[in-house]
C-alpha positions, 0 to 999 in steps of 0.5 A: 500499499505504501508503494501505491501511495508513493506511485500516486504522489509521484504522478501527482507531481507531474499533473497540472491539477490535483482535482478529481476529473469526472467522466461528465467533465471529460465528455464536456470537452467533446464540444470544445475546440479540437483539431478534428472538430475545427476541420469539420467546422471549416468544411461546413463553412466552405459548403456554406460559402459555396451555397451563397456562391451558387445563389449569387449567380442570379444577382445583379451584375453592375459594371463601370466602363470609362474610356479615353480615346482619340478619333479622326472623323471622316468628315473632318481633318482634325482629331477630336476627343472620343471619351465615354463613360458607361454604367451597365447593369445585368441580371439573369431572369431565367437560366433554365434551372442552372442556378436553382440546381446549383443552389440545391446542390450546395444545400445538400453538400451543406446538409452533408457536412452538418451530419459529418460534424455531428459524427465528429462530435460523436466520435470524439465523445467515444474517443474521450470515454475510452481514454478516460477508462484506459486511465482507470484501468491503468490505475487498477492494473498498476495496483494489481501488479504492485500487489503481486510484486509485493507478494513475490518480494516477501517470498523472496526475502523470506527465502533468503533468510531461510537460505542463510539458516540452511533451510533452503537450496540456493536454486529455490531462492533463485527461482523466487528472485526471478519471479520477483524480477518478473513481477517488478518489470510488469509493475514498472510497465504498468506505472509507465502506462499510467502516465501514457494513458493520462497523456492520451486522455489529455490529448483527446480532450485537447489539453496536451500537458495537462495531465489529471492525477485523480479520476472519479470512477463513474457509477455507469448506471446506464449499463443496466438499461434494457437492449432493444431487439436488433430488428428494431435498431436496424431501421434506425441505423439506416435512417439516422446514422450521421455517416450514412446521412452525409453520404445520402446528402452527398448523393443528392448533390451529385445528382443535382450537379448532373442536372445543372451541368445538363442545363449548361446547354439550355438558353439564358434570358438576362436583363440589361440596363445601361446609362452612358455619356460621350464626349462626342455626339453621334446619331448611333449612340444612346444615353439610356438603353435597356432590353432583354437578351437571349443567349442560346449556346449552339456549340460548346465543344466537349466541355459540357460532355466531359463535365457530365461524365466527371459528375456521373463518375463521382456519383457512381463513386459516392453510391458505391461508398454508400453501399459499402458503408451501409453494409459495414455499419450493419455488421458493426451494429450486429457485433455491438449488439451481441457484445452488449448482450454477452456482457449484460448476461453472462460476463458481468455476472461472472466477474461479480461472482469472482469478485465476491468469491475473492472478497470471501477468500480474503476474509478467510485468509485474514482470519487464518493469518491472525490465527497464524495458520496460514501466510497466504494473506498477500496471495489473496489480497492480490487475487482480490485486486485482480478480480476487481480489475476484471469486474471494472474492465467489464463495466467500461466495456459495456459502457463503451458498447452502449456509447458506440451503439448510440453513435451508430443510431445517431440518437440516445437509446432512451429515445428509441425506447420512447418511440417504441412505447409511443408506437405500442400505445398508438396501436392499442388506441386503434 
C-alpha cells in the first residue's frame, strides 16, 4: 500500500491539477475546440460559402466602363476627343434551372457537412470515454501488479533468510528471485502506462500536457438499461446514422450537379440596362438603353460532355461508398448488439461472482493469518485486486459498447425506447 501511495504521489507531481476529474467533465470537452472539430467546422463553412456563391449567380452585375480615346472623323481633318463613360447593369431573369440546381446541390452538400460534424462530435465523445477508462484501468492494473510484486518480494526475502539458516537451497531462492524480478518489470511497465494513458486522455480532450492525477470512477448506471431487439435498431441505423446521412446528402448533391451541368446547353434570359455619356455626339449612340437578352449556346465543344462524365463518375463512386458503408455499419451494429447482450447476460455476472468469491477468500485468509494458520494473505489480497480489475474492465467495455451503439443510431437509446412505447400505445388506441 505504501508503494501504491508513493506512486500516486509521484504521478501527482507531474499533473497540472490535483482535482479529481469526472467522466461528465471529460465528455464536456467533446464540444470544445479540437483539431478534428475545427476541420469539420471549416468544411461546413466552405459548404455554406459554396451555397451563397451558387445563389449569387442570379444577382445583379453592375459594371463601370470609362474610356479615353482620340478619333479622326471621316468628315474632318482634325482629331477629336471620343471619350465615353458607361454604367451597365445585368441580371439573369431565367437560366432554365442552372442557378436553382446549383443552389440545391450546395444545400445538399451543406447538409452533408452538418451530418459529418455530428459524427465528429460523437467520435470525439467515444475517444474521450475510451481514454478515460484506459486511465482507470491503468491505475487498477498498477495496483494489481504492485500487489503481486509485493507478495513475490516477501517470498523472496523470506527465502533469503531461510537460505542463510540452511533451510532452503540456493536454486529455490533463485527461482523466487526470478519471479520477483518478473513482477517488478510488470509493475514498472504498468506505472509507465499510467502516465501514457493520462497523456492520451489529455490529448483527446485537447489539453496536451495537462494531466489529471485523480479520476472519479463513474457509477455507469446506464449499463443496466434494457437492450432493444436488433430488428428494431436496424431501421434506425439506416435512417439516422450520421455517416449514412452525410453520404445520402452527397449523393443528392451529385445528382443535382449532373442536372445543373446538363442545363448548360439550355438558353439564358438576361435583363440589361445601360446609361452612358460621350464627349462626342453621334446619331448611333444612346445615353440610355434597356432590353432583354437571350443567349443560346449552339456549340460548347466537349466541355459540357466531359464535365457531365466527371459528375456521373463521382455519383457512381459515392453510391458505391454508400452501399459499402451501409454493409459495414450493419455488421458493426450486429457485433455491438451481440457484445452488449453477452456482457449483460454472462460476463458481468461472472466477473461479479469472481469478485465476491475473492472477497470471501480474503476474509478467510485474514482470519487464518490472525490465527497464524497460513501465510497466504498477500496472495489473497493480490487475487482480490485482480478480480476487481476484471470486474471494472467488464463494466467499462459495456459502457463503451452502449456509447458506440448510440453513436451508430445517431440518437440516445432512451429515445428509441420512447418511440417504441409511443408506437405501442398508438396501436392499442386503434
